[in-house]
Phi, psi and omega in degrees: 000132180273174186297318181298316179294324179295317179297315180298315181294319178296317178297316178299317179298315180297319179296317180297314180295317182295320180287334182274355180296146180294129179268143175261128181243147174288135176295145179279129177279115183302325179293320178294317179299316179300315179298317179297315180296319178297314180299317180294321178293320178300315179297320179295319179294319178298316180297316179297320179297323176297320178295319178297315178301320178297318178298314180300316180294314181299325183263007177050049179265161175223066187280164171272133177255128180271173180296339181273347183105358175288143175239139174214149179219128176289136175259322179216133181268135178267191183230002185271196182273155176286147177283142176233161180305136179097339177279165176260126178258131175253121185228153165245146186201165168226131178249126177231167173267171180301330180276003178095354179297123178280132180255311184216156178203150176264005182302320183284316188254358178091175184303153176242160178227153177207156179275120184298126178082358186236314188282167185275075171232172182304139179298328177296327177289319176303314180296312184302318183299328181289346177269350186253155175241165182309130180093347178292141170243135185212159168256126182238122179256115184248115177297157185305323183289348173252002182246254184251004171058217185290340187262340190071195180253011179062020179220273185252345182255115181292169178301148177047047181254131168287139177239150180244122173260127164255111190222161174232131175272101186284318185205152174234122182247000000 
């Protein structure tokens, strides 16, 4: 081994040892971490609400906003009974993102049904259905935290996405 290779090997050894030294880290204060996470979530919700407000303004809507942050507006009023938890709701719908991208629709395969308050659909959809009666057609704006949250749906709905349902409550069983 020549002198240049010895220097290179020695330098590499020193770098490996130096990088491998135990680092001392400040312990994370759980209360501070909690405060930071809460603040970031509050800011994210505010930003999302601004985006929803922009959508409402662009589309000249006048929806009702619920205490959870869900917005809905009747397009056509039905005459039937309101859906309640435990009943089966039969709906036709189109799901889009705020930018208009269509994600899902029942146009191809026909109406879908789910048990209100029980089945695996967005919590915002469960809530929205309880405000509607048979025959109602509505636009429902569901914030991400009532839809697919931080993960999206791993298919067509990205992370932290507000979704818009244009739906009709066809039947309540």
